[in-house]
C-alpha positions as CSV (number, residue, x, y, z in Angstrom):
1,M,0.0,0.0,0.0
2,L,1.1,3.5,-0.7
3,R,1.5,5.5,2.4
4,G,-0.9,8.4,2.3
5,G,-2.7,7.0,-0.8
6,W,-2.4,9.0,-4.0
7,A,-0.9,11.9,-2.0
8,A,2.4,10.1,-2.2
9,L,2.6,10.8,-5.9
10,R,2.8,14.6,-6.1
11,P,4.1,16.8,-8.9
12,S,7.1,18.8,-7.9
13,V,7.1,21.2,-10.8
14,S,4.0,22.7,-12.5
15,R,5.4,24.9,-15.2
16,P,4.6,23.5,-18.6
17,D,8.0,24.5,-20.1
18,K,10.0,22.4,-17.6
19,N,10.3,18.7,-16.9
20,V,7.7,17.4,-14.5
21,A,9.1,15.2,-11.7
22,F,6.9,12.8,-9.7
23,M,8.1,11.8,-6.3
24,A,7.5,8.2,-5.4
25,S,9.9,7.7,-2.4
26,D,7.2,6.2,-0.2
27,A,6.3,3.5,-2.8
28,P,8.4,0.3,-2.4
29,G,10.0,-1.0,-5.5
30,M,9.6,2.3,-7.5
31,P,12.4,4.7,-8.4
32,E,12.8,7.8,-6.4
33,V,12.0,10.3,-9.2
34,L,10.1,9.8,-12.4
35,D,10.9,12.5,-15.0
36,V,8.3,13.2,-17.8
37,S,9.5,15.6,-20.4
38,T,6.7,18.0,-21.5
39,R,8.9,20.5,-23.4
40,P,8.0,20.5,-27.2
41,P,10.8,19.9,-29.7
42,K,12.5,22.9,-31.1
43,R,11.6,23.9,-34.6
44,P,14.4,24.6,-37.0
45,P,14.8,28.3,-37.8
46,I,13.1,29.7,-40.8
47,R,15.6,30.6,-43.6
48,W,14.8,33.2,-46.2
49,R,17.2,31.6,-48.6
50,K,18.2,27.9,-48.9
51,P,21.9,27.4,-48.0
52,D,22.4,25.4,-51.2
53,E,20.7,28.0,-53.4
54,P,23.3,29.3,-55.8
55,Q,23.9,33.0,-56.0
56,L,23.4,34.3,-59.6
57,P,26.4,36.0,-61.0
58,P,26.2,39.8,-61.6
59,R,26.4,39.4,-65.3
60,T,23.3,37.2,-65.3
61,V,21.3,39.6,-63.1
62,A,22.3,42.6,-65.3
63,S,21.4,40.7,-68.5
64,A,18.0,39.8,-67.1
65,A,17.3,43.4,-66.0
66,I,18.4,44.9,-69.4
67,T,16.5,42.3,-71.5
68,T,13.3,42.9,-69.4
69,S,13.6,46.6,-69.9
70,V,14.1,46.3,-73.6
71,G,11.2,43.9,-74.0
72,L,8.8,46.1,-72.0
73,A,9.9,49.2,-73.9
74,L,8.9,47.4,-77.1
75,L,5.6,46.4,-75.6
76,V,4.8,49.9,-74.4
77,A,5.6,51.3,-77.8
78,V,3.3,48.8,-79.5
79,G,0.6,49.4,-76.9
80,A,0.8,53.2,-77.4
81,L,0.6,52.9,-81.2
82,T,-2.4,50.5,-81.1
83,H,-4.0,52.1,-78.0
84,Q,-3.9,48.7,-76.3
85,M,-1.9,49.3,-73.1
86,V,-4.0,46.7,-71.3
87,L,-1.7,44.1,-72.9
88,V,1.4,45.3,-70.9
89,P,0.7,43.9,-67.4
90,P,0.3,40.2,-68.2
91,L,3.1,40.3,-70.8
92,A,5.4,42.1,-68.3
93,A,5.0,39.1,-66.0
94,T,5.8,36.8,-69.0
95,M,8.9,38.9,-69.8
96,A,10.1,38.5,-66.2
97,I,9.7,34.7,-66.3
98,V,11.5,34.4,-69.7
99,T,14.5,36.6,-68.7
100,A,14.9,35.5,-65.1
101,T,14.4,31.7,-65.7
102,P,15.0,31.1,-69.4
103,A,15.7,27.4,-68.8
104,S,12.4,26.9,-67.0
105,P,9.6,25.0,-68.9
106,L,7.3,27.9,-68.2
107,A,9.6,30.2,-70.2
108,Q,9.6,28.1,-73.4
109,P,7.7,29.3,-76.5
110,R,5.1,26.5,-76.2
111,H,4.1,27.8,-72.8
112,V,4.5,31.5,-73.5
113,I,2.6,31.6,-76.7
114,G,0.4,28.6,-76.2
115,G,-0.7,29.6,-72.6
116,H,-1.8,33.1,-73.7
117,M,-3.6,31.8,-76.8
118,L,-5.4,29.1,-75.0
119,S,-6.6,31.6,-72.4
120,C,-7.9,33.8,-75.2
121,L,-9.8,30.9,-76.7
122,V,-11.5,30.1,-73.4
123,C,-12.3,33.7,-72.5
124,F,-13.6,34.9,-75.9
125,T,-15.8,31.7,-76.1
126,A,-17.2,32.7,-72.7
127,L,-17.9,36.2,-73.8
128,A,-19.6,34.9,-76.9
129,L,-21.9,32.8,-74.7
130,G,-22.9,36.0,-72.8
131,W,-20.7,35.6,-69.7
132,H,-19.5,38.9,-68.3
133,G,-18.2,40.3,-65.1
134,P,-16.0,39.2,-62.2
135,W,-17.8,35.9,-61.5
136,A,-17.6,34.9,-65.1
137,A,-13.9,35.8,-64.9
138,V,-13.5,33.4,-62.0
139,V,-15.0,30.5,-63.9
140,A,-13.2,31.3,-67.2
141,C,-9.9,31.5,-65.4
142,G,-10.4,28.2,-63.8
143,I,-11.3,26.6,-67.1
144,A,-8.3,28.2,-68.8
145,C,-6.0,26.9,-66.0
146,G,-7.2,23.4,-66.4
147,L,-6.9,23.5,-70.2
148,V,-3.3,24.7,-70.3
149,L,-2.4,22.0,-67.8
150,V,-4.0,19.3,-69.8
151,L,-2.3,20.5,-73.0
152,K,1.1,21.0,-71.2
153,A,1.2,24.7,-71.9
154,A,1.0,26.1,-68.4
155,H,2.0,29.7,-68.1
156,P,0.9,31.7,-65.0
157,P,0.7,35.1,-66.6
158,A,-1.8,33.7,-69.0
159,M,-4.3,33.6,-66.1
160,A,-3.9,37.4,-65.8
161,T,-4.7,37.6,-69.5
162,A,-7.9,35.5,-68.9
163,V,-9.1,37.7,-66.1
164,M,-8.3,40.9,-68.1
165,I,-10.3,39.7,-71.1
166,M,-13.3,38.8,-69.0
167,L,-13.3,42.2,-67.2
168,A,-12.5,44.5,-70.1
169,A,-14.2,42.5,-73.0
170,P,-11.9,43.8,-75.7
171,P,-12.6,43.2,-79.4
172,A,-11.2,39.8,-80.3
173,T,-10.2,40.9,-83.9
174,R,-7.7,43.4,-82.5
175,F,-6.8,41.9,-79.2
176,V,-5.8,38.4,-80.2
177,P,-3.4,39.4,-83.0
178,L,-1.7,41.9,-80.7
179,L,-1.4,39.5,-77.8
180,A,0.1,36.8,-80.1
181,A,2.5,39.4,-81.6
182,G,3.5,40.5,-78.1
183,A,4.2,37.0,-76.9
184,V,6.3,36.2,-80.0
185,L,8.1,39.5,-79.6
186,L,9.2,38.7,-76.1
187,V,10.4,35.3,-77.1
188,M,12.5,36.9,-79.9
189,V,13.9,39.4,-77.5
190,Q,15.1,36.7,-75.2
191,M,16.5,34.7,-78.2
192,V,18.6,37.7,-79.3
193,S,19.8,38.2,-75.7
194,A,20.8,34.6,-75.4
195,R,22.7,34.6,-78.7
196,L,24.6,37.7,-77.6
197,Q,25.7,35.9,-74.5
198,R,26.3,32.6,-76.2
199,E,23.6,30.9,-74.2
200,V,20.8,28.5,-75.3
201,Y,17.2,29.7,-75.5
202,P,14.8,28.2,-76.1
203,T,15.8,24.8,-74.7
204,S,12.8,23.3,-76.5
205,W,10.3,24.6,-79.0
206,W,7.5,22.0,-78.5
């Protein structure tokens, strides 16, 4: 029998961030102290950059910045001449992907041109069916996202193109050719930049 009943087992420490020790000196055949650890395991510190992530050389950074500026300058010039500045935001995102990660699958011509054109197909079909407004943009963007994934032409900026078409409802006869020309222009700008640096772009056409 335990002397004093359950009072013989009493916690000596009550703070949750310390080890809890139960005294059992009055219980025959039991150890003097039972330590139960209640301290949660430490989480590894959050790192803003992976230790093994390579640092880009200054030449690569400068090249990406200059190529992006050149591509966007051409887009702004085309937009100003055609009064279609609405094309600049999604294609600016495309330009950043192409110049910053030229070896990425998302930066290849199939994804750049195909992603934007497939989004146009979905959205102008939706407009022809009478879908308009923000909620229609939500549905059309989801359909466009699924379509580009199925056809292996995923390109995130193309989703911005889809939303923009649904909200602005531009005339397809002017918008589609300009968007296609803009996407092709960005690919060509990166090709010229890669040739000047003796690099390979695109890594695949299809």
